[in-house]
C-alpha positions as CSV (number, residue, x, y, z in Angstrom):
1,M,-66.8,-47.4,13.6
2,T,-63.5,-47.7,15.1
3,N,-62.4,-47.4,18.3
4,Q,-60.2,-44.0,18.3
5,S,-59.3,-44.2,21.8
6,H,-57.2,-47.4,21.3
7,S,-55.1,-45.9,18.2
8,K,-51.8,-44.3,17.2
9,V,-52.3,-40.8,15.6
10,Y,-49.7,-39.6,13.2
11,D,-49.8,-36.8,11.0
12,A,-49.0,-39.1,8.1
13,I,-48.7,-42.6,7.2
14,V,-46.8,-43.7,4.2
15,I,-47.5,-47.5,3.4
16,G,-44.7,-49.3,1.6
17,A,-41.0,-49.0,2.3
18,G,-39.3,-49.2,-1.0
19,A,-37.9,-46.7,-2.7
20,A,-40.4,-44.0,-3.0
21,G,-41.9,-44.8,0.5
22,L,-38.4,-44.4,2.0
23,M,-37.9,-41.3,0.1
24,C,-41.7,-39.7,0.8
25,A,-41.6,-40.4,4.7
26,A,-37.6,-39.0,5.0
27,E,-38.9,-36.1,3.5
28,A,-41.5,-35.4,5.1
29,G,-40.4,-36.0,8.3
30,K,-37.6,-33.3,7.7
31,R,-40.7,-30.7,7.5
32,G,-41.5,-31.6,11.1
33,L,-44.6,-34.0,10.7
34,N,-44.7,-36.7,12.7
35,V,-44.5,-40.0,10.0
36,L,-45.3,-43.7,10.4
37,L,-43.7,-45.9,7.4
38,L,-45.7,-49.3,7.4
39,D,-44.5,-52.2,5.5
40,H,-45.3,-55.8,5.5
41,A,-42.1,-57.4,4.9
42,K,-39.6,-58.0,7.2
43,Q,-36.7,-55.4,5.8
44,V,-37.3,-52.4,3.9
45,G,-36.0,-51.5,0.2
46,K,-36.0,-55.7,-1.0
47,K,-36.3,-54.5,-4.6
48,I,-33.2,-51.8,-4.4
49,L,-30.6,-54.3,-2.5
50,I,-31.7,-56.8,-5.6
51,S,-31.4,-54.1,-8.3
52,G,-28.6,-53.2,-10.7
53,G,-27.0,-56.9,-9.8
54,G,-26.9,-55.9,-6.4
55,R,-25.1,-52.6,-7.0
56,C,-28.3,-50.5,-7.5
57,N,-28.7,-48.1,-11.0
58,F,-29.8,-45.7,-8.2
59,T,-30.5,-43.2,-11.2
60,N,-29.3,-41.6,-14.7
61,Y,-27.2,-38.9,-16.3
62,Y,-30.0,-38.0,-19.1
63,V,-33.4,-38.4,-16.7
64,E,-35.8,-36.7,-18.8
65,A,-39.7,-36.9,-19.1
66,N,-39.7,-39.0,-22.8
67,A,-37.7,-41.5,-21.0
68,Y,-41.1,-42.5,-19.3
69,L,-44.5,-44.2,-20.5
70,S,-47.6,-43.3,-19.3
71,Q,-50.9,-42.6,-21.0
72,N,-50.4,-39.0,-20.0
73,P,-46.7,-38.5,-21.0
74,H,-46.6,-34.9,-19.5
75,F,-47.8,-36.1,-15.9
76,C,-44.4,-37.0,-14.5
77,K,-42.7,-33.5,-15.8
78,S,-43.5,-31.4,-12.5
79,A,-42.1,-33.8,-9.9
80,L,-38.8,-35.0,-12.6
81,S,-38.1,-31.1,-12.5
82,R,-38.5,-30.2,-8.9
83,Y,-36.5,-32.7,-7.9
84,T,-33.9,-34.1,-10.4
85,Q,-31.3,-36.5,-10.4
86,W,-28.6,-33.9,-9.0
87,D,-30.6,-33.6,-6.6
88,F,-30.5,-37.3,-5.6
89,I,-27.0,-37.5,-6.8
90,A,-26.0,-34.9,-4.3
91,L,-27.7,-36.9,-1.4
92,V,-25.7,-39.8,-2.2
93,D,-22.6,-37.6,-2.2
94,K,-23.7,-36.1,1.1
95,H,-23.6,-39.7,2.4
96,G,-20.1,-40.6,0.9
97,I,-21.0,-43.3,-1.2
98,A,-19.0,-44.3,-3.9
99,Y,-20.3,-44.7,-7.6
100,H,-19.6,-45.0,-11.2
101,E,-21.2,-44.6,-14.6
102,K,-21.5,-47.7,-16.3
103,T,-22.8,-47.0,-20.0
104,L,-25.8,-44.4,-21.3
105,G,-26.1,-42.3,-18.1
106,Q,-26.6,-45.5,-15.9
107,L,-24.9,-44.5,-12.2
108,F,-24.3,-47.9,-9.6
109,C,-22.5,-48.0,-6.2
110,D,-19.4,-49.0,-6.5
111,D,-19.8,-51.7,-3.3
112,S,-23.7,-52.4,-3.1
113,A,-27.0,-51.6,-2.9
114,K,-26.9,-51.6,0.7
115,D,-25.6,-48.3,0.6
116,I,-28.7,-47.0,-1.0
117,V,-30.9,-48.4,1.6
118,N,-28.7,-47.6,4.5
119,M,-28.6,-43.9,3.2
120,L,-32.4,-43.7,3.3
121,V,-33.1,-45.3,6.0
122,D,-30.4,-43.3,7.9
123,E,-32.4,-39.9,6.7
124,C,-35.6,-41.6,7.8
125,N,-34.1,-42.1,11.2
126,Q,-32.6,-38.5,11.7
127,A,-36.2,-37.2,10.4
128,G,-37.6,-39.2,13.5
129,V,-39.9,-41.3,11.1
130,T,-41.3,-44.3,13.0
131,I,-40.1,-47.3,10.8
132,Q,-42.4,-50.1,11.5
133,L,-41.7,-53.7,9.8
134,R,-44.0,-57.0,9.2
135,T,-47.1,-55.0,9.9
136,A,-49.9,-56.3,7.5
137,V,-52.5,-53.4,6.3
138,T,-56.3,-55.7,6.9
139,S,-58.6,-52.4,6.3
140,V,-58.2,-48.8,5.1
141,D,-61.4,-46.8,6.1
142,Y,-61.8,-42.8,6.4
143,V,-63.7,-41.7,9.0
144,D,-64.0,-37.9,9.9
145,N,-61.4,-36.6,7.6
146,Q,-59.0,-39.3,9.2
147,Y,-57.5,-42.4,7.5
148,Q,-58.0,-45.3,9.9
149,I,-55.8,-48.0,9.4
150,A,-56.5,-51.5,10.9
151,T,-53.0,-53.6,11.1
152,S,-52.0,-56.9,12.5
153,D,-50.2,-55.1,14.8
154,G,-53.0,-52.4,16.0
155,L,-55.0,-49.6,14.7
156,F,-53.3,-46.4,12.9
157,Q,-54.3,-43.0,12.2
158,A,-53.8,-39.7,10.4
159,N,-55.3,-37.5,8.1
160,R,-53.0,-38.0,5.3
161,L,-52.4,-41.1,3.9
162,V,-49.5,-42.2,0.6
163,V,-49.8,-45.3,-1.1
164,A,-46.2,-46.3,-1.9
165,T,-46.5,-50.5,-2.4
166,G,-45.5,-50.7,-5.7
167,G,-46.5,-53.2,-8.7
168,L,-47.2,-56.5,-9.1
169,S,-43.7,-57.2,-10.5
170,M,-41.2,-59.6,-8.5
171,P,-44.2,-61.2,-6.2
172,K,-41.2,-63.4,-4.5
173,L,-40.0,-60.1,-3.2
174,G,-43.5,-59.5,-1.3
175,A,-45.4,-57.3,-4.6
176,T,-49.1,-57.8,-4.4
177,A,-52.0,-55.4,-5.7
178,F,-53.3,-53.9,-2.7
179,G,-51.9,-50.2,-3.8
180,F,-54.5,-51.3,-6.8
181,E,-56.9,-52.4,-4.4
182,L,-56.9,-49.2,-2.4
183,A,-57.3,-47.0,-5.3
184,R,-60.5,-48.8,-6.5
185,Q,-61.8,-48.6,-2.7
186,F,-61.6,-45.1,-2.9
187,G,-63.1,-44.7,-6.3
188,L,-60.0,-44.3,-8.4
189,N,-59.9,-45.3,-12.1
190,L,-56.9,-47.7,-12.7
191,L,-55.3,-48.5,-16.1
192,E,-54.4,-51.9,-17.3
193,T,-51.3,-53.2,-15.8
194,R,-49.0,-55.9,-17.8
195,A,-45.6,-56.9,-17.0
196,G,-42.9,-54.1,-18.1
197,L,-39.0,-54.5,-18.6
198,V,-39.3,-58.1,-18.7
199,P,-37.6,-60.9,-21.3
200,F,-39.5,-62.7,-24.1
201,T,-40.3,-66.2,-24.4
202,L,-40.0,-67.8,-27.9
203,Q,-42.5,-70.1,-30.3
204,P,-41.6,-73.4,-29.4
205,D,-40.0,-73.5,-33.0
206,D,-37.9,-70.7,-32.3
207,K,-36.8,-71.8,-28.6
208,R,-35.2,-74.9,-29.7
209,C,-33.6,-73.4,-32.3
210,F,-32.1,-71.0,-30.0
211,E,-31.6,-72.8,-26.9
212,P,-28.2,-74.5,-27.4
213,I,-27.0,-70.8,-27.9
214,S,-28.7,-70.0,-23.9
215,G,-26.1,-67.3,-22.6
216,V,-24.7,-65.9,-25.6
217,S,-25.1,-62.3,-26.3
218,A,-24.4,-59.6,-29.2
219,P,-24.9,-56.1,-29.5
220,S,-28.3,-55.4,-31.4
221,V,-31.0,-52.6,-32.1
222,I,-34.3,-53.8,-31.3
223,E,-37.5,-52.2,-33.0
224,S,-41.2,-52.6,-31.8
225,E,-43.8,-52.1,-34.6
226,S,-44.5,-48.8,-33.3
227,G,-41.6,-48.0,-34.5
228,T,-39.6,-47.5,-31.1
229,S,-35.9,-49.0,-30.8
230,F,-33.2,-49.4,-28.6
231,K,-29.6,-50.0,-29.6
232,E,-28.2,-52.4,-26.5
233,N,-27.3,-56.3,-26.3
234,L,-29.3,-59.1,-26.8
235,L,-29.1,-62.1,-24.8
236,F,-30.5,-65.9,-25.6
237,T,-31.9,-67.7,-22.6
238,H,-33.2,-70.9,-22.3
239,R,-36.9,-69.5,-22.4
240,G,-36.2,-67.0,-25.3
241,I,-34.6,-63.5,-25.7
242,S,-33.2,-61.3,-22.6
243,G,-30.6,-59.0,-22.4
244,P,-30.9,-54.7,-22.1
245,A,-32.6,-54.6,-25.2
246,V,-34.9,-56.7,-25.1
247,L,-36.3,-55.7,-21.6
248,Q,-36.2,-52.5,-23.3
249,I,-38.4,-53.0,-26.3
250,S,-41.0,-55.3,-23.5
251,S,-42.4,-52.1,-22.4
252,F,-43.5,-51.1,-26.1
253,W,-44.7,-54.2,-27.2
254,Q,-48.2,-55.9,-27.6
255,S,-49.1,-59.2,-27.5
256,G,-49.0,-61.0,-31.0
257,E,-46.3,-58.1,-32.7
258,P,-43.3,-58.8,-33.8
259,V,-40.0,-57.1,-33.0
260,Y,-37.3,-56.3,-35.7
261,I,-33.9,-57.4,-34.7
262,N,-30.9,-55.7,-36.1
263,L,-28.1,-58.2,-35.6
264,I,-25.1,-56.3,-37.3
265,P,-26.1,-52.7,-36.4
266,S,-22.2,-51.6,-37.5
267,Q,-23.4,-52.6,-41.3
268,S,-26.0,-49.7,-42.3
269,D,-25.6,-50.3,-45.9
270,E,-27.7,-53.0,-47.5
271,N,-24.9,-53.9,-50.3
272,W,-22.3,-54.5,-47.8
273,L,-22.5,-58.1,-48.8
274,L,-22.4,-57.4,-52.1
275,D,-18.9,-55.5,-51.0
276,A,-17.7,-58.2,-49.4
277,R,-18.5,-60.6,-52.1
278,K,-15.7,-58.5,-54.6
279,Q,-13.3,-58.9,-52.2
280,Q,-13.4,-62.2,-50.4
281,G,-15.9,-64.2,-52.6
282,E,-14.1,-67.4,-51.9
283,R,-14.9,-66.7,-47.8
284,T,-18.0,-68.8,-46.7
285,L,-21.3,-66.8,-45.4
286,K,-20.5,-68.3,-41.9
287,T,-17.0,-67.4,-41.8
288,L,-17.5,-63.4,-42.6
289,L,-20.6,-63.0,-40.4
290,S,-18.7,-64.6,-37.4
291,E,-16.3,-61.5,-37.9
292,H,-19.7,-59.3,-36.5
293,L,-21.6,-61.6,-34.5
294,A,-20.9,-64.6,-32.4
295,K,-20.1,-67.7,-34.1
296,R,-22.5,-69.5,-32.7
297,I,-25.2,-67.4,-33.0
298,V,-24.6,-67.5,-36.7
299,E,-24.9,-70.9,-37.0
300,Q,-28.2,-71.0,-35.3
301,W,-29.2,-67.8,-37.2
302,L,-28.6,-69.6,-40.4
303,L,-30.1,-72.8,-39.4
304,H,-33.3,-71.1,-38.0
305,Q,-33.4,-68.9,-41.4
306,Q,-32.8,-72.7,-43.5
307,I,-29.9,-70.9,-45.5
308,E,-26.9,-72.9,-46.7
309,N,-23.3,-71.8,-45.4
310,K,-21.3,-71.7,-48.8
311,P,-18.5,-69.1,-50.1
312,L,-20.2,-65.8,-51.4
313,K,-19.2,-66.2,-54.8
314,Q,-22.3,-68.6,-55.0
315,F,-24.9,-65.9,-54.0
316,D,-26.4,-64.0,-56.5
317,D,-26.9,-60.2,-56.0
318,K,-30.6,-60.8,-54.7
319,Q,-30.0,-63.4,-52.0
320,L,-27.1,-61.1,-50.4
321,V,-29.2,-58.2,-50.3
322,E,-32.2,-60.0,-49.2
323,L,-29.8,-61.4,-46.8
324,A,-28.6,-58.0,-45.5
325,Q,-32.2,-56.7,-45.3
326,R,-32.8,-60.0,-43.2
327,L,-29.9,-59.4,-40.7
328,A,-31.0,-55.8,-40.2
329,R,-34.4,-56.7,-39.8
330,W,-34.5,-59.8,-38.7
331,P,-38.7,-60.1,-37.7
332,I,-39.2,-62.3,-34.3
333,K,-42.4,-63.2,-33.1
334,P,-42.3,-63.9,-29.0
335,S,-44.7,-66.0,-27.6
336,G,-45.4,-63.7,-24.4
337,T,-43.0,-62.4,-21.7
338,E,-41.8,-63.8,-18.4
339,G,-44.6,-62.2,-16.4
340,Y,-44.5,-60.4,-13.2
341,R,-41.9,-63.4,-11.7
342,T,-38.9,-61.5,-13.7
343,A,-40.6,-58.0,-14.8
344,E,-38.3,-55.3,-13.3
345,V,-41.7,-53.1,-13.4
346,T,-45.3,-52.8,-13.9
347,L,-46.8,-50.9,-16.4
348,G,-50.4,-49.0,-15.9
349,G,-52.0,-48.7,-12.5
350,V,-53.3,-45.8,-10.9
351,D,-54.7,-43.8,-13.8
352,T,-52.5,-40.2,-13.5
353,N,-55.8,-37.9,-14.5
354,E,-56.8,-39.2,-10.6
355,L,-53.8,-37.3,-9.5
356,S,-52.7,-33.9,-9.1
357,S,-49.0,-34.2,-10.7
358,K,-47.5,-31.6,-8.7
359,T,-48.5,-33.4,-5.2
360,M,-49.4,-36.6,-5.9
361,E,-52.6,-36.3,-4.1
362,A,-56.3,-37.9,-5.4
363,K,-58.2,-35.2,-6.9
364,K,-61.4,-36.8,-5.4
365,Q,-60.3,-38.1,-2.1
366,P,-58.3,-35.6,0.3
367,G,-55.4,-36.8,1.9
368,L,-55.0,-39.9,-0.4
369,Y,-51.3,-40.0,-2.3
370,F,-50.2,-42.7,-4.5
371,I,-46.4,-42.4,-5.3
372,G,-43.5,-44.4,-7.3
373,E,-44.5,-47.7,-9.3
374,V,-48.2,-47.8,-8.2
375,V,-49.0,-44.8,-10.6
376,D,-49.3,-45.3,-14.0
377,V,-45.2,-43.8,-15.1
378,T,-42.9,-46.6,-16.0
379,G,-39.4,-45.1,-16.9
380,W,-37.0,-46.9,-19.2
381,L,-34.3,-49.3,-18.1
382,G,-31.2,-47.9,-16.8
383,G,-32.2,-45.9,-13.2
384,Y,-35.5,-44.5,-14.8
385,N,-37.6,-45.9,-12.3
386,F,-35.8,-45.1,-9.0
387,Q,-35.4,-41.3,-10.1
388,W,-39.3,-41.4,-10.3
389,A,-39.7,-43.0,-6.7
390,W,-37.4,-40.3,-5.7
391,S,-39.1,-37.7,-7.6
392,S,-42.7,-38.2,-6.7
393,G,-41.7,-39.1,-3.1
394,W,-40.6,-36.1,-2.8
395,A,-43.0,-34.0,-4.5
396,C,-45.6,-35.5,-2.3
397,A,-43.7,-34.7,0.8
398,Q,-43.3,-31.2,0.1
399,A,-47.4,-31.1,0.2
400,L,-48.0,-33.3,3.2
């Protein structure tokens, strides 16, 4: 048994000083609790700082439960409805942080993601939270209704422990499996994890064909085998394909499946090439398609599809209809994803059936809470995952 005389006692300890942990600690401190926020990193909010190209896409005007993936799609509703995007926007306004909407309801700081981190640290400081960095947790024990946390900087105790350690994505920022291991230690079920919001890698032949247009993007609609689709930009990379549309669909993709890409979403009629032939039959296919798509993409795509570039009048009806259909639903089978190295989120994690949706407390382990990315709740790209961090952190704090 741990010698309690040398340990520091708190009302609640939060492990992980990312988005969810900072939010939870600040809100718990406001409720009068003596809170310790621990992290092994040398600075707080590292993932916040690099998000949104350094401007932090901190929430979305259109947050709804149906923008989240989870084995239990209803789990996120309670927290999201009790602490909404409007509540977080009000906090941002209170701190005088300037922001703008980019597209599709996505809100970014005008200046820097540091504004959001500074805001959360200020909230913690005002609430009397003790933030302790560069402190690695070596073990967690539960003795006499108290959590005893052994760290590289001594022992800490509390009867409420919040795990806000994130997922496996972006290990270079310090991501580890610690939260999952702790859940397993206390007998909670874990769902299989995989990288989400992540670029695709392509099969060798496809990669060779499209590598020359690395850095070129196009508006697209990308659909998964299950029928989910997103209308956003597609970006060709030297490893495969990326861009918002690809990141979105990656969370719905299963290994071995194709995805279907509409390269010219502005043309919804499959007879549009027939109509074009009637009006301008002398024009070549490449010239026509280059009005709708970057010329370099057209060149590589025709090469990939082994379609000869010739005047439209030299194609018959069947060929043009099939070509329009292929442009609207081009099947391509990724070889995989770039994995956790570049993934923005981790799918899966702590089974939501193990937790209270109102408080985030483990049903079978009193005083143990899981919030943020460590839980099996994953949002779309566009500020949804940050909102889950704010909402789950807030909901948990109300119950501490």
